[in-house]
C-alpha positions in Angstrom: -20.5 4.7 20.9 -22.7 2.5 22.7 -21.3 -0.5 24.5 -22.4 -4.0 22.7 -19.1 -5.3 22.4 -18.5 -8.5 24.9 -14.4 -7.8 25.0 -12.7 -4.2 24.0 -10.8 -5.5 20.3 -13.9 -7.9 19.0 -12.5 -10.5 15.9 -15.1 -11.7 13.5 -15.4 -13.5 10.5 -18.9 -12.3 9.8 -20.0 -8.9 9.8 -21.9 -7.2 12.7 -24.8 -5.2 12.7 -23.8 -3.3 16.2 -20.1 -2.8 16.1 -19.9 -2.1 11.9 -18.9 -4.2 9.0 -15.2 -3.5 8.5 -14.5 -6.1 7.0 -13.7 -5.1 3.7 -10.8 -2.9 5.0 -9.8 -4.9 8.1 -9.0 -8.4 7.0 -10.1 -10.9 10.5 -10.3 -7.6 12.5 -14.0 -5.7 14.5 -13.8 -3.1 16.6 -16.5 -2.5 18.1 -15.1 -0.5 21.4 -16.7 1.1 25.1 -14.4 0.2 27.3 -11.2 2.1 26.0 -10.9 5.4 27.7 -7.3 6.7 27.1 -6.0 8.7 24.5 -3.7 5.8 22.3 -0.7 7.6 21.2 1.9 6.4 18.4 5.2 6.8 18.6 8.8 6.2 17.3 11.3 8.0 14.1 10.0 9.4 11.0 9.7 8.1 8.5 7.6 4.5 10.4 4.1 5.8 9.2 2.7 6.8 12.4 0.4 9.3 10.1 -0.8 6.4 8.3 -0.8 3.2 10.4 -3.0 6.4 12.4 -5.5 6.9 10.6 -6.2 3.4 10.2 -5.9 2.2 13.7 -8.8 5.6 14.8 -11.0 4.3 11.7 -10.9 1.1 12.8 -12.1 2.4 16.6 -14.5 5.1 15.5 -12.5 8.1 17.7 -10.8 10.6 16.3 -7.2 10.5 14.7 -4.7 14.1 15.2 -0.9 14.5 14.0 1.0 16.2 16.6 3.0 18.4 13.7 -0.3 19.3 12.5 -1.4 20.8 15.1 1.1 22.5 16.3 1.3 24.4 12.3 -2.4 24.8 13.0 -1.1 27.1 16.4 2.4 28.3 15.1 0.6 29.9 11.5 3.4 28.6 10.1 4.9 25.0 9.0 6.8 22.8 10.8 10.2 23.6 8.8 9.8 27.2 9.2 9.2 27.4 13.2 12.9 25.0 12.5 14.5 27.8 10.8 12.9 30.8 12.8 13.4 29.2 17.0 15.3 26.1 16.4 14.7 22.9 17.8 14.7 23.7 21.2 11.9 26.4 20.6 9.8 24.3 18.0 9.6 21.4 21.3 8.3 23.8 23.6 5.7 24.3 21.5 5.2 21.0 20.5 4.9 20.2 24.7 2.5 22.6 25.1 0.7 21.6 22.5 -0.1 17.4 22.6 -0.7 18.0 27.1 -4.1 20.4 25.3 -4.8 17.5 23.4 -4.3 15.2 25.7 -7.0 16.8 27.7 -9.2 16.1 25.4 -11.5 13.2 25.0 -9.8 9.8 23.7 -8.6 9.9 20.1 -5.4 8.3 18.0 -2.9 10.7 18.2 0.7 10.5 16.5 3.8 12.0 17.9 6.5 13.9 16.4 9.8 11.5 15.9 11.2 13.5 18.6 8.0 14.2 21.0 8.6 12.2 23.1 12.0 12.2 24.3 11.4 15.2 26.2 10.5 14.3 30.2 7.1 16.3 30.2 5.9 15.4 28.0 6.8 11.6 28.6 5.4 11.7 32.0 2.3 13.3 30.6 1.6 10.6 27.6 2.1 8.1 30.5 -0.4 9.6 33.3 -3.7 9.9 30.8 -2.9 7.9 27.9 -2.3 4.5 25.8 1.6 5.0 24.5 2.4 2.7 21.6 6.6 2.3 20.0 5.7 1.4 16.1 9.5 0.1 15.6 11.4 -0.6 12.1 15.0 -0.6 11.3 16.8 1.9 9.5 16.8 0.2 5.9 13.4 0.8 6.1 12.5 3.8 7.9 15.2 5.5 4.7 13.4 4.2 1.8 10.4 5.3 3.7 11.8 9.4 4.3 13.2 9.5 1.3 10.1 10.3 -0.9 9.5 13.4 0.8 11.9 16.3 1.5 10.1 18.3 3.6 11.8 17.1 6.9 13.9 19.5 8.8 16.4 17.3 10.3 17.0 15.2 7.5 17.9 18.4 5.1 21.4 18.2 3.2 22.1 15.3 5.3 22.2 11.6 5.4 19.4 10.0 5.9 20.8 6.6 6.8 23.3 8.3 9.0 20.8 10.8 10.8 18.6 7.5 11.2 21.3 5.7 12.8 21.6 8.3 15.2 18.6 8.8 15.6 17.4 5.4 16.6 20.6 5.0 19.1 19.7 7.6 21.0 15.4 7.7 20.9 15.6 4.3 22.1 16.2 4.1 25.9 13.3 7.3 25.8 11.2 5.1 23.1 11.2 1.6 25.2 9.4 2.8 27.6 5.3 2.8 25.6 3.6 0.2 26.9 3.1 -1.2 24.1 6.7 -2.2 20.9 4.6 -2.9 17.9 6.7 -4.1 14.7 6.2 -1.6 12.1 8.8 -3.3 9.8 7.1 -6.4 8.9 4.8 -5.7 5.6 2.6 -3.7 4.9 0.3 -0.5 7.2 -2.4 -3.0 7.4 0.1 -5.7 9.3 1.0 -3.2 11.1 -2.8 -1.3 12.5 -3.4 -5.8 12.7 -0.6 -5.9 15.1 -1.4 -3.2 17.1 -4.7 -4.7 17.5 -4.0 -8.0 18.7 -1.6 -5.9 21.2 -4.4 -3.9 22.2 -7.1 -7.0 22.2 -4.4 -8.8 25.2 -3.6 -6.1 26.7 0.5 -7.0 26.0 3.5 -6.3 23.5 3.4 -8.0 20.0 5.9 -7.2 17.4 
């Protein structure tokens, strides 16, 4: 992408022919970014919207999007659930760590991590060194509503989602809090979450 925009994230109310017109998709947000040169990693609990928001962010920045869980499945030749069944969570995390390390060596992208990936100290250190990290935050009630739409989450099978997510949030918050940016992903639509991310990237500071 050519450097035709004066700021990292440019906002516009009129179409910009150099950047391309995103008006129909991203209200009041226009992105044409040559200064962002590191992968942006999205972290947070299951159900917070990392994949959905990540795809929108990738489209806004004209970057590729990758989901770490999907990349793990490709590398292993089996689903996340099957990896958990065959190797347990420890085995899954080991493979996940290697896949994430490989992805962070590639050109900039939007990368959505699995909910537990950022808990691994080695993975966390890699992300801090090679990428920008964004914690998408949501309350447990919102997460329970969202995860109820899927039955493929290994950590929730035959368990009370509210209890599991409450425990996970308490356990993982200290690690998640080390992310560079903290974004409210519960208040409103995924579009609003995207706008908050773009605002935060533009400001270079946390936003909620």
